[in-house]
N, C-alpha and C positions, 0 to 999 in steps of 0.2 A: 678500565674500558677497552686496554688493549689486549685482554685477556680475550675479550666476544669477536675483538678485531680480530683476533687471531682465528676466529672459527672460520669453518666453509662458510659462505652465504648464497644467498640465493634469492632470485624473486621472483617469484610465484603468482600463476590470478585463476582463479576457482571461479565456476557460475554453480546457481543450483536453485533448485525449485521446492517449493514449500509442499511436502505431503499433505493428505488428506484430514489430519488431523493439524488443525491449525491452532497454534496458539494464541494469547494473548493480544500481543504483538504483529501477530500476521492479521487478524480480524480486523484490527484497531487501522492498518494497512487500508485493509480493502475500503473498512466504512470511509475514510475519510475522500478516499479516492471515488466511491460511488456517489458521496455530496457534492464530488468535482464535476463530474458526469453528467449528475442527475439536473443539476442547474445548467450545463451546458446546453443539453437539451434543452429543458424550458424555454430560454432563450430565442431556440432556434422555431415553438411550434409561435402560431401565432393563435388570442385571443376570438374564437369563432361559436360563445356558446356554449353551452354546457358540459362534458366528454365525459367519458364514462373509461376507465385505465383499466385495457385487458392485459396481464401478462402474459409473451407467452412462455419464456423455459429457465422463468426465476425460480429456483430449488433450495432450499438450505435456510439459516441462518442471515447468510450475505444476501440472497436472493429476494426474503421478505423485509431486510435492512434498507436495498433499496430500491426494494418498490414504493416502500414509507417514503424516501428521499426525494421519488420521483413527485409525488401527489405534492409535496409538499415544498416544492419548488415553482410545480403550475402553480400550486394558493397561494404563493407568495406575491405571485409576478397577474392576479386576478383572476383565476381561471375557478366556474365554478366547476367543481367535483361535483360526478351522479354517482348515487350510491347502486345503482342500475343500469341495463343495457337504454330500457323503456323512455325512463327522465332524460336520456340525454341529447343531444343534437348530434354530437361524434363520436365515433369510435377511435381510441387512440391504442394500439397495437406496440405493445413496449418489447425489444428481446435485445438480449443479452448475449456479445463474442466473449468475453473473457472478463473475468474478477477472478485476477491471482496474486503474487504475490512470486518476484524475484528478489534472487541472492544472486551479489559476487562480491571475492575477496581479492583483497592484493596485499601480496606478502614479501616485502622486504628483509632477509632472513635466514634462519634457519626453521623450519618447518617440524614439528611435532612428528614424532616417527613410534611407528608401530614394531617389535621383530620376533617373532615366538622362538623361545626357549625352550627345547628338549627337557621335560619333567620340570616345570617349573614357571608352566604360564606363558605370557607374554613381558617385554620389558618396553615399555615408552620412556618416551625421551618428551621433555618440555618443548615447549614449543621458545625460538629467540625473534622478538621480535622486534627489531632495531626501527622498522616501518609499519605498518599494517593499515591499511582500510577495510571497513565490512561494510556494503551497504546493503539493505532492501527496498525496495523497491514496490507501492501495491498499484494496480492498473484496472482499470470496469473500462467497457468498451457498452456502450446502452446507442440502440438504434432506434427510432420510431417510426409509427405508418398512422394518421390521423384516417377513416372514412364516414362518409355522411352514412348514417342506422339509418335509413330509410333508404336509400336507394344503395347503397355499398360500392358508392364511387370515391377513388382516390381524392382527399381534400387534400393534403400534402406530407411531406417524407423528411425527415430530418436529415438521412446519412449519419454515420457512425458519429460519436461523440463521446470524449476520451475523458478520464479522472484519473491524476497521478497520485501517488504522495510518497515518503522517503523519508528514511533515515539511515545514519549515515555515523559510523566509528571510525576512530582514528586511537591509534597507539604507538606512540615514540620511544626510544631505548627503552624498553622491555614495559616501564614503570606508567610513564606518565599518558592519561587516554583523556579524550575529549570528544563530545557526536554535538551533530545538529541535524534538527526532524523539522515535518511540519506536520506532526498530527493534533499536539494541544490546541493550538490559535487558527481561525479560520474567521476572516469576517465573511457578512452577509451575502458578498457579492463572490464569494468559490474562491476566492482569492490566497493561497499559502498564505502564514506568517511563521518568520522562520524561527524557530526557536535552540538555543546553542549555550549548552554548559558543558565545564571544563573538568576536569580531576586531575589534581595531583597527590603523588603520593604523599602518607603524612612522616610527617618529618619530628622526633621526641628528642627533646636534650637531656641529658640526665647529667649531676655535676656528683665525680663520685669522691670519696670524701681522703 
């Protein structure tokens, strides 16, 4: 421990946004955030007969999932979903303003470094984390406006509705790690149920002869 304290320490933080090719964990963060945003959107829309959902700018896997979550949330609140416009009393236009994952890191210790070495490539030193916090947060922003199918008159607007999710991992004294998230458990009201896990280093005792 004394050797660790003798190292030059630094506290640093960084923020980063996910790339276009999302990992399974990032997709899960967005999916959970979309579930919660869809539930908030459904609560803001009154039941006024059969409705037809008209998605405006939903693309990719995340967009299709969000539309499914919106339809499910509306149906669970008793709304009748029409399969086409001709069968609907109202048309609900749904838009998304954001479906993304952001991350931030906080490190107290020595960050990993990489330095070029002539004729030998790069020399990399490992990170020494006396304390580190890594956070990933998913966010979805949804907005909806409803119109009378025949007249086109505006019958309601929700304003922006947000859904969030998170996963946080801590590291202390290089080897002790624990994490918390709200990804794997959710009640049907859309409220997060926190799940936590702690991982300690494995200690083996051997008897010498």
